[in-house]
C-alpha positions in Angstrom: -5.6 27.4 -4.3 -3.0 29.0 -6.6 -2.0 32.6 -6.8 -3.8 34.5 -9.6 -1.6 35.7 -12.4 -1.7 39.4 -13.2 -3.9 39.0 -16.3 -6.3 36.8 -14.4 -6.5 39.3 -11.6 -7.3 42.1 -14.0 -10.0 40.0 -15.6 -11.4 39.4 -12.1 -11.5 43.2 -11.6 -13.3 43.7 -14.9 -15.9 41.0 -14.2 -16.7 42.4 -10.7 -16.8 46.0 -12.0 -19.2 44.9 -14.7 -21.4 43.1 -12.2 -21.5 46.2 -10.0 -22.4 48.5 -12.8 -25.1 46.1 -14.1 -26.7 45.8 -10.6 -26.7 49.5 -10.2 -28.2 50.1 -13.7 -30.9 47.5 -12.9 -31.9 49.3 -9.8 -31.7 52.7 -11.4 -34.3 51.8 -14.1 -37.1 52.1 -11.6 -37.9 53.0 -8.0 -37.8 50.3 -5.4 -40.9 49.5 -3.4 -40.3 50.7 0.1 -40.3 47.8 2.6 -43.2 47.6 5.0 -41.5 48.2 8.4 -44.4 46.7 10.2 -44.2 43.3 8.4 -40.5 43.2 7.4 -37.9 43.9 10.1 -34.9 41.7 9.8 -32.4 41.3 12.7 -29.3 43.5 11.8 -26.2 44.2 13.7 -25.5 47.9 14.1 -22.2 49.6 14.9 -21.4 51.0 18.3 -19.6 54.4 18.1 -18.1 55.4 21.4 -16.2 58.5 20.3 -18.7 60.5 18.3 -22.3 61.3 18.0 -24.7 58.4 17.9 -28.2 57.3 18.9 -28.0 55.8 22.3 -30.2 52.8 21.4 -27.8 51.5 18.7 -26.6 48.0 19.4 -23.5 46.1 18.7 -22.8 42.3 18.8 -20.6 41.4 21.8 -20.3 37.6 21.8 -21.8 36.0 24.9 -23.5 39.3 25.8 -25.6 39.4 22.7 -26.6 42.8 21.2 -25.8 45.6 23.6 -25.5 49.4 23.5 -22.2 50.7 24.7 -23.9 52.2 27.9 -25.1 48.7 28.8 -21.6 47.1 28.3 -19.5 46.8 31.5 -16.2 46.9 29.5 -14.4 49.7 27.6 -15.1 49.8 23.9 -14.3 52.0 20.8 -15.4 52.1 17.2 -14.4 53.9 14.0 -16.9 54.3 11.2 -16.4 54.1 7.5 -16.8 57.8 7.1 -13.9 58.5 9.5 -11.8 55.9 7.6 -12.6 57.6 4.3 -12.2 61.2 5.5 -8.8 60.6 7.1 -7.8 58.2 4.3 -6.9 55.5 6.8 -5.2 52.6 5.0 -3.7 50.6 7.9 -4.8 49.0 11.1 -2.2 51.0 12.9 -4.0 54.3 12.0 -7.6 53.1 12.7 -7.6 53.9 16.4 -5.3 56.9 16.2 -7.8 58.9 18.4 -7.7 56.4 21.2 -5.0 56.9 23.8 -4.9 53.3 24.8 -4.0 51.9 21.4 -0.6 52.0 19.6 0.8 50.3 16.5 3.6 47.8 16.7 4.0 46.9 13.1 4.6 48.6 9.7 2.0 48.3 7.0 4.6 46.9 4.5 6.0 44.2 7.0 4.9 40.9 8.4 3.8 42.7 11.5 1.1 44.9 9.8 -1.5 43.4 12.1 0.3 44.2 15.3 -1.3 46.6 17.7 -1.1 47.1 21.5 -4.1 47.9 23.6 -3.4 48.9 27.2 0.2 47.6 26.7 -1.0 44.2 25.5 -0.5 43.0 22.0 -3.7 41.5 20.5 -3.7 37.8 19.8 -3.4 37.4 16.0 -5.0 33.9 16.1 -8.0 34.7 18.3 -8.0 38.5 18.8 -9.5 39.5 15.4 -12.9 38.9 13.8 -14.6 39.6 10.6 -18.3 40.1 11.2 -17.8 38.1 14.4 -16.2 35.2 12.6 -12.6 34.3 13.7 -9.7 35.2 11.4 -6.0 34.4 11.8 -4.6 37.9 11.3 -0.8 37.4 11.2 0.9 39.3 8.4 -2.4 40.7 7.0 -3.6 44.2 6.3 -7.4 43.9 5.7 -9.0 46.0 2.9 -10.7 48.9 4.7 -12.6 49.9 1.6 -14.9 46.9 2.4 -15.5 47.8 6.0 -18.5 49.7 7.5 -16.8 50.0 10.9 -14.0 48.6 13.0 -14.9 47.8 16.6 -12.6 47.4 19.6 -13.5 45.6 22.8 -10.7 46.3 25.3 -9.4 43.9 27.9 -9.8 40.2 28.7 -12.6 38.7 26.6 -12.6 35.0 27.4 -16.2 35.0 28.6 -17.4 36.9 25.5 -15.5 35.1 22.8 -13.4 32.2 24.3 -9.6 31.9 24.0 -7.9 35.3 23.4 -5.1 37.5 24.7 -6.3 40.0 27.3 -5.6 43.0 25.2 -9.0 42.8 23.6 -10.9 41.9 20.4 -11.0 43.9 17.1 -14.0 43.1 14.9 -14.2 44.3 11.3 -17.8 44.9 10.3 -18.1 44.6 6.5 -20.4 46.7 4.4 -24.0 45.4 4.3 -26.9 46.0 1.8 -28.2 49.5 1.8 -31.9 50.5 2.0 -31.4 53.0 -0.8 -29.6 52.5 -4.1 -25.9 53.3 -3.8 -23.2 53.6 -6.4 -20.0 55.5 -5.8 -16.5 55.5 -7.1 -13.3 57.1 -5.8 -9.7 57.4 -6.9 -6.7 58.4 -4.8 -2.9 58.9 -4.7 -0.4 58.8 -1.9 3.4 59.1 -1.4 5.4 58.0 -3.2 3.5 56.8 -6.3 0.6 54.6 -4.9 -2.6 54.9 -6.9 -5.9 53.6 -5.6 -9.4 53.0 -7.1 -12.6 51.8 -5.4 -16.2 51.2 -6.4 -19.0 50.7 -4.0 -22.6 49.6 -5.0 -25.6 48.5 -3.0 -29.3 48.4 -2.8 -32.4 46.3 -2.6 -34.7 44.7 -5.1 -37.7 42.4 -5.3 -41.1 42.8 -3.8 -40.9 45.2 -0.8 -37.2 45.2 -1.2 -36.9 41.7 0.0 -33.4 41.1 -1.4 -30.3 43.2 -0.7 -26.8 43.4 -2.0 -23.6 45.4 -1.3 -20.5 44.9 -3.5 -17.1 46.6 -3.3 -14.1 46.4 -5.6 -10.7 48.0 -4.8 -7.3 48.1 -6.5 -4.0 49.7 -5.4 -0.6 49.7 -7.1 2.6 51.6 -7.3 5.7 52.4 -5.3 5.7 52.8 -1.5 7.6 55.6 0.4 10.4 53.1 1.4 11.3 51.6 -2.0 8.9 48.6 -2.2 6.4 48.0 -5.0 2.8 47.2 -4.0 0.0 45.6 -6.0 -3.3 44.8 -4.3 -6.8 43.9 -5.3 -9.8 43.3 -3.1 -13.5 42.4 -3.6 -16.4 41.9 -1.2 -20.0 41.0 -1.6 -22.8 40.9 1.0 -26.3 39.7 0.2 -29.4 39.1 2.3 -32.9 37.8 1.8 -35.9 38.5 4.0 -37.4 35.0 3.9 -40.3 35.9 6.1 -41.1 38.9 8.3 -39.2 37.2 11.1 -36.5 35.2 9.3 -33.5 36.7 7.4 -30.7 34.9 5.6 -27.4 36.7 4.9 -24.0 35.9 3.4 -20.7 37.7 3.1 -17.7 37.1 0.9 -14.3 38.8 1.0 -11.2 38.4 -1.1 -7.8 40.2 -1.1 -4.4 39.6 -2.7 -1.7 41.9 -1.6 1.8 41.6 -3.1 4.8 43.6 -2.0 8.1 43.3 -3.9 11.2 44.6 -2.1 12.2 44.5 1.5 10.9 46.6 4.4 13.2 45.1 7.1 12.6 44.6 10.8 15.4 45.9 13.0 16.5 43.5 15.7 18.4 44.3 19.0 19.2 40.7 19.9 22.9 41.3 19.3 22.9 44.9 20.5 25.2 45.9 23.5 23.3 46.5 26.7 23.1 49.9 28.3 23.7 51.6 25.0 21.5 54.3 23.5 19.9 53.5 20.1 21.4 54.8 16.9 19.8 58.0 15.5 16.5 57.1 13.8 16.5 56.6 10.0 14.5 58.5 7.5 11.4 56.4 6.8 11.9 56.9 3.1 15.2 55.0 3.1 15.3 51.7 1.2 17.4 49.3 3.4 16.7 46.2 1.4 19.8 44.2 0.4 18.3 41.2 -1.3 16.6 41.9 -4.6 14.6 38.7 -4.1 12.8 39.8 -0.9 9.0 40.0 -1.0 5.9 39.7 1.1 2.7 38.4 -0.4 -0.6 37.6 1.3 -3.9 36.1 0.0 -7.1 35.8 2.0 -10.6 34.4 1.4 -13.6 34.7 3.7 -17.1 33.4 3.4 -19.8 33.5 6.0 -23.5 32.8 6.2 -26.1 33.3 8.9 -29.8 32.9 9.7 -31.4 35.4 12.1 -34.8 34.6 13.5 -37.1 36.8 15.6 -39.1 34.6 17.9 -41.9 36.9 19.2 -41.3 40.3 20.6 -38.7 39.5 23.3 -36.7 36.6 21.8 -34.4 36.1 18.8 -32.0 33.4 17.7 -29.1 33.2 15.2 -27.1 30.5 13.5 -23.9 31.4 11.7 -21.0 29.6 9.9 -17.7 31.1 8.6 -14.8 29.8 6.6 -11.6 31.7 6.1 -8.3 30.8 4.3 -5.1 32.8 4.6 -1.8 32.3 2.9 1.5 34.1 3.4 4.4 33.7 0.9 7.5 35.8 1.8 11.2 36.2 2.2 11.9 38.8 4.9 15.0 40.6 5.8 16.0 41.3 9.5 18.8 43.8 10.3 20.7 42.9 13.5 22.2 46.0 14.9 25.6 45.6 16.5 26.5 49.1 17.7 25.3 52.7 18.1 27.1 53.7 14.9 24.3 51.7 13.0 26.4 48.8 11.8 24.3 45.6 11.2 24.3 42.1 9.9 21.5 40.9 7.6 19.3 37.8 7.6 16.9 36.6 4.9 14.2 34.3 6.3 11.8 32.5 3.9 8.2 31.8 4.9 6.9 29.8 2.0 3.1 29.7 1.5 1.8 28.4 4.8 -2.0 28.0 4.7 -4.2 28.7 7.7 -7.8 27.5 7.5 -10.5 28.6 10.0 -14.0 27.1 10.3 -16.4 28.4 12.9 -20.0 27.5 13.7 -22.1 29.3 16.4 -25.7 29.3 17.6 -27.1 31.7 20.1 -30.4 32.7 21.6 -31.2 35.9 23.5 -34.3 37.3 25.1 -36.0 38.8 28.1 -38.3 37.7 30.9 -39.4 38.7 34.4 -39.3 36.8 37.7 -41.3 38.9 40.2 -39.6 42.3 40.5 -36.5 41.1 38.7 -36.1 41.7 34.9 -33.8 39.2 33.1 -31.9 39.7 29.8 -30.3 36.4 28.9 -28.0 35.1 26.1 -26.9 31.5 25.7 -25.4 29.4 23.0 -22.6 27.2 21.8 -19.7 27.4 19.4 -17.4 25.2 17.5 -14.1 26.3 15.8 -11.2 24.6 14.1 -7.9 26.0 12.9 -5.4 24.1 10.7 -2.0 25.4 9.8 0.4 24.0 7.2 4.1 25.1 6.7 6.9 24.5 4.4 9.7 22.7 6.4 12.4 24.9 5.0 10.7 28.0 6.2 12.8 27.5 9.4 16.0 28.1 7.5 17.7 31.4 7.1 20.4 32.9 4.9 22.8 35.2 6.8 25.0 37.8 5.2 28.5 38.5 6.5 29.1 39.3 10.2 28.9 43.0 9.4 27.1 43.7 6.2 26.0 47.3 6.2 25.3 50.5 8.0 21.9 52.3 8.5 23.2 55.5 7.1 25.0 54.1 4.1 23.8 52.6 0.8 22.7 49.0 1.5 25.0 46.3 0.1 23.9 44.0 -2.7 23.3 40.5 -1.5 22.3 37.5 -3.5 20.0 34.7 -2.4 21.8 31.5 -3.1 19.4 29.2 -1.4 17.7 26.3 -3.2 14.7 25.7 -1.0 12.0 23.3 -2.2 8.7 25.3 -2.0 6.5 22.4 -3.0 6.8 20.5 0.3 4.2 21.1 3.1 3.4 19.5 6.4 0.7 20.1 9.0 2.3 21.9 11.9 -0.7 22.4 14.1 -4.4 21.8 14.4 -6.7 23.0 17.2 -10.3 22.6 18.1 -12.2 25.1 20.3 -15.7 24.0 21.6 -17.6 26.1 23.9 -21.0 26.7 25.6 -21.9 30.1 27.1 -24.6 31.9 29.0 -25.1 35.3 30.5 -27.9 36.9 32.6 -28.3 40.6 33.2 -30.6 41.0 36.1 -32.2 44.5 36.5 -33.6 45.5 39.8 -35.1 48.9 40.5 -34.8 51.7 38.0 -31.0 52.1 38.0 -29.2 48.9 39.0 -28.3 45.7 37.2 -26.0 42.7 37.7 -24.3 40.7 35.0 -23.5 37.1 35.6 -22.0 34.9 32.9 -19.6 32.1 32.0 -18.2 30.3 29.1 -16.9 26.7 29.3 -14.3 25.8 26.7 -13.0 22.4 25.5 -9.7 23.4 23.8 -7.4 20.9 22.1 -4.1 21.8 20.4 -2.1 19.2 18.4 1.3 19.9 16.9 3.7 18.0 14.6 7.2 18.5 13.2 8.3 18.2 9.6 8.7 14.4 9.9 5.1 14.0 11.0 6.0 13.2 14.6 3.8 14.7 17.3 5.7 17.4 19.3 3.0 18.5 21.8 -0.6 18.1 22.7 -2.7 20.3 24.9 -6.2 19.7 26.1 -7.7 22.3 28.4 -11.3 22.7 29.7 -11.3 26.0 31.5 -14.3 27.9 32.7 -14.2 31.7 32.1 -16.5 33.4 34.5 -17.5 37.0 34.5 -19.5 39.3 36.8 -20.4 43.0 36.7 -22.4 45.5 38.6 -23.9 48.4 36.7 -25.5 51.7 38.0 -27.2 54.0 35.5 -28.2 57.2 37.3 -29.6 58.6 34.0 -30.3 57.4 30.5 -27.0 58.8 29.3 -24.6 57.6 32.0 -23.3 54.3 33.4 -21.0 53.4 36.2 -19.8 49.8 36.3 -17.4 47.4 38.0 -16.5 44.1 36.2 -14.4 41.0 36.6 -13.5 38.4 34.0 -11.1 35.4 33.7 -9.8 34.1 30.5 -7.3 31.8 28.8 -5.2 32.5 25.7 -3.3 30.4 23.2 0.4 30.3 24.1 1.3 30.9 20.4 4.2 29.7 18.3 7.8 30.9 18.9 9.1 33.3 16.2 11.8 32.3 13.7 14.4 34.6 15.3 14.7 32.5 18.5 16.7 29.3 19.2 13.4 27.4 19.7 11.7 28.6 16.6 8.2 27.2 15.8 7.9 25.7 19.2 4.2 25.8 20.3 3.7 27.1 23.9 1.1 26.1 26.4 -2.0 28.3 27.0 -1.8 31.2 29.5 -4.3 32.4 32.1 -5.3 36.0 32.7 -7.6 37.8 35.1 -9.0 41.3 34.8 -10.8 43.7 37.1 -12.2 47.0 35.8 -14.0 50.0 37.3 -15.4 52.5 34.7 -17.8 55.3 33.9 -19.4 56.2 30.6 -21.3 59.4 29.7 -22.8 59.9 26.3 -24.8 63.1 25.6 -25.5 65.0 22.3 -22.8 67.7 22.9 -20.2 65.8 24.9 -19.2 62.4 26.1 -16.5 60.7 28.1 -15.4 57.4 29.4 -12.9 56.4 32.0 -11.6 53.0 33.1 -9.4 51.9 36.0 -8.1 48.4 35.2 -5.8 45.7 36.4 -4.8 42.6 34.4 -2.7 39.7 35.7 -1.4 37.5 32.9 0.9 34.5 32.5 4.4 35.7 31.4 6.2 34.7 28.2 9.7 36.2 27.5 13.0 35.7 25.9 15.7 34.1 28.0 19.3 34.6 26.8 21.0 32.6 29.5 21.6 29.4 27.5 21.7 30.6 23.9 22.8 33.9 22.4 19.8 33.8 20.0 17.4 33.6 23.0 15.0 30.9 24.1 11.4 32.2 24.2 9.8 30.6 27.3 7.0 30.9 29.8 7.0 31.4 33.5 5.6 33.7 36.2 3.2 36.5 35.8 2.8 40.0 34.3 0.9 42.7 36.0 -0.8 45.6 34.2 -2.4 48.4 36.1 -3.7 51.5 34.4 -6.1 54.3 34.0 -7.5 55.5 30.6 -9.7 58.5 29.9 -11.2 59.5 26.6 -13.5 62.4 26.0 -15.2 64.4 23.2 -16.9 67.8 23.2 -18.6 70.3 20.9 -16.7 73.5 21.7 -18.8 75.5 19.2 -21.3 74.7 16.5 -18.4 74.4 14.0 -15.7 73.1 16.3 -15.3 69.6 18.0 -12.5 68.3 20.1 -11.6 64.8 21.3 -8.7 63.7 23.5 -7.5 61.0 25.8 -4.7 59.9 28.1 -3.6 56.5 29.3 -1.3 55.8 32.3 0.1 52.3 32.5 2.3 50.4 35.0 3.3 47.0 33.6 5.9 44.8 35.3 7.1 41.3 35.7 6.0 39.5 38.8 6.9 36.1 40.3 9.1 35.1 37.3 12.8 34.8 36.7 14.7 36.6 39.5 16.5 38.7 37.0 13.2 40.1 35.6 11.1 40.6 38.8 10.2 44.2 39.0 11.2 45.0 35.5 8.9 46.9 33.2 7.2 44.9 30.5 8.8 45.7 27.1 6.9 47.8 24.5 4.6 49.4 27.2 4.8 53.2 27.6 3.9 54.7 31.0 2.1 57.5 29.3 0.2 57.8 26.1 -2.0 60.7 25.0 -3.9 62.1 21.9 -5.6 65.4 21.1 -7.8 66.0 18.0 -9.7 68.9 16.6 -12.3 69.0 13.8 -13.6 72.2 12.4 -16.4 72.7 9.9 -15.7 76.1 8.6 -18.9 78.2 8.2 -17.2 80.4 5.6 -16.8 77.5 3.1 -19.9 75.3 2.8 -19.0 71.6 3.0 -15.4 72.1 4.2 -14.1 70.3 7.3 -10.5 70.3 8.6 -9.0 67.9 11.0 -5.8 67.7 13.1 -4.5 65.1 15.5 -1.5 65.2 17.9 -0.3 62.0 19.6 2.3 61.2 22.2 3.8 57.8 23.0 6.1 57.7 26.0 9.5 56.0 26.4 9.4 52.2 26.3 11.7 49.4 27.3 13.1 47.5 24.3 13.6 44.2 26.1 12.6 42.3 29.2 16.0 43.0 30.8 15.3 46.8 30.6 18.8 47.5 29.3 17.7 49.5 26.2 15.1 52.2 25.9 13.1 53.4 22.9 12.6 57.2 23.1 9.2 58.8 23.3 7.4 59.9 20.1 5.3 62.9 19.4 3.6 63.2 16.0 1.2 65.5 14.2 -1.3 64.6 11.5 -3.7 66.9 9.6 -6.2 66.8 6.8 -9.4 68.0 5.4 -12.5 67.1 3.3 -14.7 69.2 1.0 -18.1 68.0 0.1 -19.9 69.7 -2.8 -22.2 69.0 -5.8 -21.2 68.9 -9.4 -23.9 68.5 -12.1 -26.3 67.1 -9.5 -23.7 64.6 -8.1 -22.1 64.6 -4.7 -18.4 65.1 -4.9 -16.0 64.7 -2.0 -12.3 65.8 -2.2 -10.0 64.7 0.6 -6.4 65.6 1.6 -4.4 64.0 4.4 -0.9 64.6 5.7 0.6 62.1 8.2 3.7 62.9 10.2 3.3 66.6 9.3 6.6 67.6 10.8 8.5 64.9 8.8 10.0 63.5 12.0 12.4 60.5 12.0 11.7 58.0 14.8 11.9 54.5 16.1 9.0 52.6 17.6 9.0 49.4 19.5 7.6 46.4 17.7 8.0 43.9 20.6 10.8 42.3 22.5 14.2 43.3 21.0 12.4 44.5 17.8 12.2 47.9 16.2 10.4 49.4 13.2 11.4 52.5 11.3 8.7 55.2 11.6 6.8 56.2 8.5 7.9 59.5 7.0 5.7 62.5 6.0 3.1 61.1 3.6 0.6 63.0 1.6 -2.7 61.4 0.4 -5.4 62.7 -1.9 -8.7 61.2 -2.7 -11.7 62.1 -4.8 -15.1 60.4 -4.5 -18.3 60.8 -6.6 -21.7 59.4 -5.8 -23.3 58.4 -9.1 
């Protein structure tokens, strides 16, 4: 699969745009026959919105639990809708859950860590922690196109029972836009700092007898200069179709494509050579271009295709069969700045990562239904899944080009360095292949009017094979764990739930990063256990959820005893204990508020003696958000929004010798909805980092990112 040249990409855009316009015109020529709800009712996955108004009977797909409302789910969840994404002009994963006090970004949108987010102090697993319409996707280095997304759902905590192998931070599931019941055609254009321009077209509808066939297509393009000196070019396209084969059987398919090319460096800042017990240098203006190599770049390409059959078997039972195929490629040459003192002096390293391919295939079948045994009411889900992941790599991606011992200073003009390497980019080898087979079952047993018990388990057969550049086997893991889960739920009313849950899980050990002495070593799987006590309330005018949780997880950390570059290793245990509270309320007919706070105690347990009792790096003790939304009655269609966030001090490394200061940021924006010549027009303005504050944020062990500066975004959308 070769990269598309610029002319070919533009032709692709014209072809898709023409297809969208043609489909919309065809539907506009005549009214569609309304589907007969009594005879045609396909199974559809709805979004679950935790923070915001919603109907309490909406359902969301939750792996081995099947389709559940949030109040029936004994785990903490959150969801952000496409309207919230559009109104706040969210363009990055790091901004999606800005209203949730348990989520924080660990990566910059123009870096290889664009995917990195922490939930409850735990970074999500980029191999198993992200889904697209429930299909697994290897997320490393990717920023997915949010123009194609209907909602982004977050399931917090250990999820082994629900989905199989994954880190205990949680699961993020991108729900792509699906066919609409009414004809839809909209277009929007936007601009943001410094000179990024965006355009997007969205079309959907149904056709055929009784609206039997549906489609939804999106096309997006973005190009221009970023606030920190890079040049971005991106194009994305998605298509969703379905066919109501019978009144009980629906076929659907989804396709997604994106190519995102960044020219110019947005370096990561490393503390591996930084002196211990030394305060960090003053933060750098986020607009500063620190790239030294003119040849640095970061390009990503992704393809996703999925298809499913949903079958309603009578009134109480339904079944589904789905298959997904995703391909992702990264082609990059990244700079890392190694700080050497508080004055801001650094050495520079250019690391190539030439076109590795990651290919995911996933097949899953499930059945869910209800039945009674005497006074007990059962809601069961059972099924099986099969996944494979293959990763190829250029052998010279392990190599690096270092500048002089001291090459530059954060506050001075970056030096000009030349890439003199002669890497052969045409050579590839298979570095890893893993297979994940599983069977799962759950039973929610209701007794009385208010109580229920959840019992469930997933059995996994996991095999991980790894090779070096010469084709020799380097490691082989074969684990067959059982991930059990149990929960007790009490629902005193139709709008409140109190629950206690327990789950065990395993996660892939991952591959060691290129900055360590044992780069590309594949680590063994880790075990985690989680207990959670929570309460959820969801009423029309207010809602709240709180969770007291504890997670015990196998430890992985950098050991600098034998090599100054550090050896990333495993051993011992990490303990995470915390309390999170999120709430929303209608303060007046025109004013809404939402807020949250998370307290977290995360430390090393039973590991290297030098680390026992230390705080886990990149985990703040306190995190809080407060948001207000006002719909001003004086101006019809005008809404204003403001969000303040606080992220407490964090340890920068496992030795706890360097601290990253706390961060407080303010964002604000607004949207005005009106009609022009019979068309709906929406104008949006968003300002992030309103005070223009310079700051560092922790991006993992011994790693920093430069905070984004004040950015202004404008968008105009018209519904045609």
